[in-house]
C-alpha positions in Angstrom: -8.6 -25.4 -2.6 -12.0 -25.6 -4.1 -13.3 -27.9 -6.8 -12.0 -27.7 -10.4 -13.0 -24.6 -12.4 -15.1 -23.2 -9.5 -15.8 -19.5 -9.4 -16.1 -17.8 -5.9 -17.9 -14.5 -5.9 -17.9 -12.2 -2.9 -20.1 -9.1 -2.6 -18.4 -7.6 0.5 -15.7 -5.0 0.1 -12.1 -5.7 1.0 -12.5 -9.5 0.8 -9.5 -9.5 -1.5 -7.3 -9.3 1.7 -8.9 -12.4 3.3 -6.8 -14.7 1.0 -3.4 -13.8 2.3 -1.3 -16.5 0.6 -2.9 -15.8 -2.8 -2.4 -12.1 -2.3 1.2 -12.7 -1.2 2.0 -14.7 -4.4 0.2 -12.2 -6.6 2.1 -9.2 -5.4 5.6 -10.8 -5.0 7.0 -9.2 -8.1 8.5 -5.9 -6.9 12.1 -5.0 -6.2 11.5 -4.6 -2.4 15.2 -3.9 -1.5 15.3 -1.1 -4.0 12.1 0.4 -2.7 13.3 0.1 0.8 16.5 1.9 -0.2 14.3 4.7 -1.5 12.1 4.9 1.6 15.0 4.9 4.0 17.0 7.3 1.8 14.2 9.8 1.5 13.5 9.7 5.3 17.2 10.1 6.2 17.5 13.0 3.7 14.7 15.0 5.4 15.3 13.8 9.0 19.0 14.7 8.7 20.0 11.5 10.4 19.7 7.7 10.2 16.3 6.0 10.5 16.0 3.8 13.6 12.3 2.7 13.6 9.6 2.3 10.9 5.9 1.6 10.7 4.2 0.3 7.5 0.5 1.1 7.4 -1.9 -1.5 5.7 1.2 -3.7 5.4 -0.4 -6.9 4.0 2.3 -9.5 3.8 4.8 -6.8 5.0 7.3 -7.3 2.2 8.9 -3.9 3.1 8.6 -4.2 6.9 10.4 -7.6 6.7 13.1 -6.1 4.5 13.6 -3.3 7.0 13.8 -5.8 9.8 16.5 -7.8 7.9 18.6 -4.6 8.0 18.5 -4.5 11.8 16.1 -1.7 12.3 12.9 -1.5 14.4 10.2 -2.5 11.8 6.5 -2.8 12.7 3.5 -3.3 10.5 -0.2 -2.6 10.8 -3.1 -4.2 8.9 -6.9 -4.3 9.4 -7.6 -7.8 8.2 -7.1 -10.5 11.0 -6.3 -13.3 8.5 -3.6 -11.2 6.9 -2.2 -10.3 10.2 -2.0 -13.9 11.3 -0.4 -14.9 8.0 2.2 -12.1 8.1 3.1 -12.9 11.7 3.8 -16.4 10.6 6.1 -15.2 7.8 8.1 -13.0 10.2 8.3 -15.9 12.7 9.5 -18.3 10.0 12.3 -15.9 9.0 13.3 -15.3 12.6 12.6 -11.5 12.2 12.0 -9.2 15.1 9.0 -7.2 13.8 5.6 -6.6 15.4 2.6 -6.9 13.1 -0.4 -5.2 14.7 -4.1 -5.6 13.9 -5.7 -2.2 13.6 -7.2 0.7 11.6 -4.8 3.1 9.8 -7.3 5.9 10.8 -7.2 5.4 14.5 -4.5 3.0 15.6 -2.3 4.0 18.6 1.1 2.6 18.4 3.1 1.6 21.5 6.2 3.5 20.3 7.3 6.4 18.1 8.8 6.0 14.6 11.1 8.0 12.4 9.3 6.8 9.3 5.8 5.7 8.5 5.0 4.5 5.0 1.8 3.5 3.1 2.2 1.7 -0.2 0.4 0.1 -3.2 -3.3 0.8 -3.2 -3.7 1.1 0.5 -4.0 4.9 0.8 -6.7 4.9 -1.9 -8.9 2.8 0.4 -9.4 6.0 2.4 -12.6 7.0 0.5 -13.5 10.3 2.1 -11.7 13.5 3.0 -12.4 12.8 6.7 -10.9 9.4 6.4 -7.7 10.9 4.9 -7.5 13.5 7.6 -7.9 10.8 10.2 -5.1 8.9 8.6 -2.8 11.9 8.6 -3.6 12.4 12.3 -2.9 8.7 13.0 0.4 8.8 11.2 1.5 12.0 12.9 0.7 10.6 16.3 3.0 7.6 15.5 5.9 9.8 14.4 8.7 11.5 16.3 8.8 15.3 15.9 9.9 16.1 12.4 9.2 12.5 11.3 8.5 11.4 7.8 5.4 9.9 6.2 5.8 8.5 2.7 2.8 7.5 0.6 2.8 5.7 -2.7 -0.4 5.8 -4.7 -1.7 6.0 -8.3 -0.5 8.6 -10.7 -3.4 11.0 -11.5 -3.2 10.3 -15.2 -4.7 6.9 -14.5 -8.1 8.3 -13.6 -8.1 11.8 -15.2 -6.9 11.0 -18.7 -7.3 8.6 -21.6 -3.7 7.5 -21.8 -2.6 3.9 -21.4 -2.4 2.9 -17.7 0.8 3.6 -15.9 0.8 0.2 -14.4 -0.1 -3.3 -15.5 -3.6 -4.3 -14.5 -3.2 -8.0 -15.5 -0.3 -10.2 -14.6 0.7 -13.8 -13.5 2.9 -15.0 -10.7 3.9 -18.6 -9.7 5.3 -19.9 -6.4 5.9 -23.7 -6.2 2.9 -25.4 -7.7 0.5 -22.5 -7.3 -0.1 -20.0 -10.1 -2.1 -16.8 -9.6 -3.3 -14.7 -12.5 -4.5 -11.3 -11.3 -6.8 -8.8 -13.0 -6.9 -5.7 -10.9 -9.8 -3.6 -12.0 -11.9 -6.2 -13.9 -14.2 -5.1 -16.7 -16.5 -3.1 -14.6 -14.3 -0.2 -13.4 -16.4 2.9 -12.9 -15.0 6.2 -11.8 -17.5 8.6 -10.1 -16.1 12.2 -10.7 -18.4 13.5 -7.9 -16.9 11.3 -5.1 -13.6 10.6 -6.9 -14.1 6.9 -6.1 -13.6 4.0 -8.5 -15.7 0.9 -8.1 -13.7 -2.0 -9.4 -13.6 -5.8 -9.6 -10.5 -7.8 -8.5 -10.1 -11.2 -10.1 -7.7 -13.9 -9.0 -7.5 -17.1 -11.1 -5.6 -19.7 -9.0 -4.2 -22.9 -10.5 -3.0 -25.7 -8.4 -2.5 -29.5 -9.0 -6.1 -29.9 -7.7 -7.6 -27.6 -10.3 -8.6 -24.0 -11.0 -10.5 -21.6 -8.8 -11.5 -18.1 -9.9 -12.2 -15.5 -7.1 -14.1 -12.2 -7.8 -14.2 -9.4 -5.3 -15.6 -5.8 -5.5 -13.3 -3.1 -4.2 -13.4 0.7 -4.1 -10.5 3.3 -4.4 -10.4 7.0 -3.8 -8.6 8.8 -6.7 -7.5 11.9 -4.9 -6.1 14.7 -7.2 -2.8 16.2 -6.2 -4.4 19.6 -5.6 -7.0 17.9 -3.3 -4.3 15.9 -1.6 -2.2 19.1 -1.0 -5.3 20.9 0.4 -6.0 18.0 2.8 -2.4 18.0 4.0 -2.6 21.7 4.8 -6.0 21.3 6.4 -4.7 18.6 8.7 -2.2 21.0 10.2 0.1 18.0 11.0 2.4 17.8 8.0 4.1 19.8 5.2 4.4 18.2 1.8 8.0 18.8 1.2 8.6 16.8 -2.0 6.9 14.4 -4.5 8.3 11.7 -6.8 7.0 9.7 -9.7 8.7 6.4 -8.9 11.0 4.8 -6.3 13.8 6.8 -7.8 15.4 9.7 -6.0 16.2 11.2 -9.5 12.6 11.2 -10.7 10.6 14.1 -9.4 6.8 13.9 -10.0 5.8 15.1 -13.5 3.5 14.0 -16.4 6.4 12.2 -18.0 5.6 8.5 -18.8 8.5 7.4 -16.6 6.5 8.7 -13.6 4.1 5.9 -12.8 3.3 6.7 -9.2 2.5 9.7 -7.0 4.9 9.5 -4.0 4.5 12.5 -1.7 7.0 13.0 1.1 5.3 14.5 4.2 7.2 15.9 7.2 5.6 16.2 10.6 5.2 19.8 11.8 6.9 20.5 15.1 
């Protein structure tokens, strides 16, 4: 840890993910078993059979991959950041879990096996900033899947960048593990949405408190805010999937709508063929 009250500023994109332990603590607030229930349940509904193997794209600490592995299924993960991959492999090893964590790009990775379900959660899909990057991701996911396999994405509800309502999700929160506390501000004070590119330029802030002192990390990041109509058009253009359903939360009873209970856009894609 750095000196007391030190601020570390990075100017390179995606540096947020080079602090895996801090990121892990910051995002360890979700009901992962419930979300995995939803992911597996949706996949099995549209596959018409049990899921046997899954792949999590841009997995980070692989909360969901590790939960799937605990259930005795084949569970692999993929992440671009080498430090995150090494950290996550350590977590899986410590738990005695049989899951492979690969280092690679979710636009071009070639997996060694086929999966029934591929999923992409949190802000990861929004890191695909261009239409071509999204099409490449669809092709990558389709190539990983068995025929008729399922690709589930969870990303921001469009109201969060096309309207003036209160955000659907918290942008500031605190988490503590042991003697380390992490306060996160996801978006900072400089969030700027470009309606021509549909890209937000944001600032991610981590304030980390340990017995040795306080360190504040600042990172720039960028997120594509893809409208549902654009998303649907890109799915069709890809020729690899049909969008067969969409939900507003990890709740099988909550179809996507503008209702405030819907706080995510969760499309269910089924591989063609």
